[in-house]
C-alpha distance (Angstrom), angle and dihedral (degrees) to the residues before:
residue distance angle dihedral
M1 . . .
R2 3.80 . .
G3 3.79 101.8 .
S4 3.81 94.8 142.0
V5 3.77 98.7 24.0
S6 3.81 93.7 108.4
E7 3.80 90.1 74.1
T8 3.78 94.3 42.4
P9 3.84 100.8 85.8
T10 3.80 96.5 57.7
K11 3.78 93.4 43.5
T12 3.79 90.5 43.9
A13 3.78 92.7 49.8
G14 3.77 90.4 50.2
R15 3.79 92.1 52.2
K16 3.78 96.8 43.8
T17 3.77 95.4 95.8
G18 3.78 131.3 108.6
A19 3.79 113.1 15.9
A20 3.80 94.3 2.6
Q21 3.78 90.9 50.2
E22 3.79 88.6 52.8
R23 3.80 90.8 51.3
A24 3.76 89.0 55.0
G25 3.77 89.2 47.2
E26 3.80 92.3 51.5
A27 3.79 91.8 52.8
L28 3.77 92.5 45.0
V29 3.80 94.0 46.4
D30 3.79 87.2 59.2
Q31 3.80 94.1 42.5
V32 3.79 94.2 49.3
L33 3.80 93.4 44.2
V34 3.81 91.3 48.7
E35 3.79 90.7 51.3
R36 3.80 89.9 50.8
V37 3.81 90.9 50.3
Q38 3.79 88.6 51.2
K39 3.81 87.5 54.9
G40 3.81 90.1 54.8
D41 3.81 102.0 -92.8
R42 3.81 104.6 143.1
H43 3.81 92.7 179.9
A44 3.79 89.5 63.6
F45 3.81 89.1 58.4
D46 3.80 89.7 50.2
L47 3.81 87.3 58.1
L48 3.81 90.4 52.0
I49 3.80 89.8 50.9
Q50 3.80 90.6 51.0
K51 3.78 90.2 51.0
Y52 3.80 98.0 48.1
Q53 3.80 108.8 22.5
H54 3.81 93.9 95.5
R55 3.79 94.0 51.3
I56 3.80 92.7 44.6
I57 3.81 92.5 49.8
S58 3.81 90.3 48.6
L59 3.81 90.2 47.6
V60 3.80 93.9 49.1
S61 3.82 90.9 47.2
R62 3.81 88.1 65.6
Y63 3.80 86.6 66.8
V64 3.81 101.7 28.3
S65 3.78 111.1 44.0
D66 3.80 99.9 -171.5
P67 3.84 107.7 89.9
S68 3.80 96.8 -143.2
E69 3.81 91.9 46.3
A70 3.80 90.6 48.2
M71 3.80 89.1 53.6
D72 3.81 90.1 51.4
V73 3.80 92.6 49.4
A74 3.80 91.4 48.0
Q75 3.80 90.3 51.0
E76 3.80 90.3 50.2
A77 3.81 89.7 50.5
F78 3.81 91.1 54.3
I79 3.80 90.7 48.6
K80 3.81 90.0 52.2
A81 3.80 90.4 47.5
Y82 3.79 91.6 51.7
R83 3.80 91.9 50.4
A84 3.81 92.3 47.5
I85 3.79 99.5 39.4
G86 3.79 91.7 100.4
N87 3.81 86.6 69.4
F88 3.82 94.0 52.8
R89 3.81 108.3 110.5
G90 3.79 101.2 172.9
D91 3.80 96.2 -108.8
S92 3.81 86.5 135.9
A93 3.78 133.4 20.2
F94 3.79 113.5 -74.5
Y95 3.80 91.7 -118.7
T96 3.81 91.3 52.9
W97 3.81 89.1 52.9
L98 3.81 91.6 46.5
Y99 3.80 91.3 45.7
R100 3.81 91.0 56.3
I101 3.79 91.3 50.7
A102 3.81 90.6 50.0
I103 3.81 92.7 48.6
N104 3.81 92.6 49.5
T105 3.80 91.6 46.1
A106 3.80 91.3 51.8
K107 3.81 92.6 47.2
N108 3.80 92.0 48.2
W109 3.80 89.2 49.5
L110 3.81 90.4 54.5
V111 3.81 93.3 47.0
A112 3.81 91.5 49.6
R113 3.79 88.1 56.9
N114 3.79 94.5 45.5
R115 3.78 92.5 -108.5
R116 3.77 122.2 138.9
P117 3.83 115.2 -113.9
P118 3.83 117.3 -136.9
A119 3.80 115.7 -82.2
S120 3.81 91.1 -118.4
D121 3.78 134.6 24.6
I122 3.77 124.6 -112.1
D123 3.78 110.6 -101.0
A124 3.79 115.7 -109.7
A125 3.80 91.8 -129.3
D126 3.80 90.3 53.5
A127 3.78 90.4 46.9
E128 3.80 89.1 57.5
Q129 3.81 88.6 61.4
Y130 3.78 95.8 54.9
D131 3.76 116.2 125.8
I132 3.78 104.8 -97.3
D133 3.81 88.6 -167.0
S134 3.78 89.2 71.5
P135 3.82 113.5 145.4
L136 3.80 86.3 -120.6
K137 3.77 93.1 69.7
E138 3.76 124.6 102.7
R139 3.78 111.8 -128.5
S140 3.78 113.3 -116.1
T141 3.77 116.4 -130.6
P142 3.82 117.7 -107.9
E143 3.80 88.1 -114.5
N144 3.80 92.0 55.4
E145 3.80 92.2 47.1
L146 3.80 91.1 50.2
M147 3.80 90.6 49.5
R148 3.80 92.6 50.1
E149 3.80 91.7 48.4
E150 3.80 91.3 47.5
V151 3.81 90.9 51.5
E152 3.80 90.8 51.8
R153 3.81 93.1 47.0
T154 3.78 89.8 49.5
V155 3.80 92.1 52.3
Y156 3.80 92.8 47.3
G157 3.79 90.4 49.9
A158 3.79 91.5 47.2
I159 3.81 91.2 53.1
A160 3.79 92.0 49.7
A161 3.81 90.9 50.1
L162 3.81 95.2 52.3
P163 3.81 119.6 109.7
E164 3.79 110.5 -98.5
D165 3.81 95.7 -105.8
L166 3.81 92.6 52.6
R167 3.80 93.3 42.5
T168 3.79 91.9 49.9
A169 3.80 93.1 49.3
I170 3.80 94.4 48.8
I171 3.82 92.5 45.2
L172 3.80 93.2 50.2
R173 3.79 89.5 48.9
E174 3.81 100.0 43.0
I175 3.82 103.0 31.1
E176 3.78 103.8 27.1
G177 3.80 92.9 36.6
M178 3.78 91.5 -137.2
S179 3.79 122.0 165.6
Y180 3.80 120.8 -117.9
E181 3.80 88.6 -105.8
E182 3.81 92.3 53.1
I183 3.79 91.9 47.4
A184 3.80 90.3 50.0
T185 3.81 89.7 53.7
A186 3.80 93.0 45.8
M187 3.80 94.1 47.3
E188 3.80 93.5 38.2
C189 3.78 95.0 -128.5
P190 3.82 137.4 110.5
I191 3.80 120.1 -79.2
G192 3.79 88.9 -117.2
T193 3.80 89.3 59.8
V194 3.80 90.6 50.7
R195 3.80 91.6 51.4
S196 3.79 90.1 48.1
R197 3.80 92.9 50.4
I198 3.79 93.6 48.7
F199 3.80 91.0 46.2
R200 3.81 91.4 50.0
A201 3.81 91.3 47.1
R202 3.79 91.6 52.8
E203 3.79 91.2 45.4
A204 3.81 90.5 52.5
I205 3.80 91.2 50.3
D206 3.80 91.4 45.9
E207 3.81 90.1 52.2
K208 3.80 90.4 54.8
L209 3.81 90.3 50.2
K210 3.80 96.8 50.6
P211 3.82 95.3 88.0
L212 3.82 89.3 53.4
V213 3.80 104.4 41.9
G214 3.76 103.1 23.4
G215 3.75 138.2 -72.6
Q216 3.81 101.8 -100.7
């Protein structure tokens, strides 16, 4: 039932500031960086590693108890992700996709060493809550942390600067998780217009990021 949905986008866009704006930024940071990796920008993948290496190491350590072995498995998971990233289409969050690769890599590692994998996998939502200050983590350099923070600030600023129609479309897609068809209904426009708005929003964000992650 979408009786009042026609007024939702504008109100939603107006409210999507603060924490919600940052959630959109987080999703879009990943999306934009993934698209740059798919265009051949290796530095963009380095930024994704910096962002997620601590969580992936902590996740893998739930399967592989030895710290040095957990580090090796995490590194292998990132290598697999890099090789497969051309197949990533954004149907799920990037971290969910990466999490699945890490889980499968850890389970395969156990099987190869005749060790029994856990009966059930760790839930992705639980994995998000893992302590990223685990002693297993490698400390990022101050330069890398500053770069990551600058990328996120740039994305947040780019979202805020978008025209309302583009901002609404990208927020409904990235925060609300709505399909193109649902967004078209909510915004009362054709699906092609929705796709165009989301594409233009991502292009605008990508343009702002070029000075930071390369000009490809």
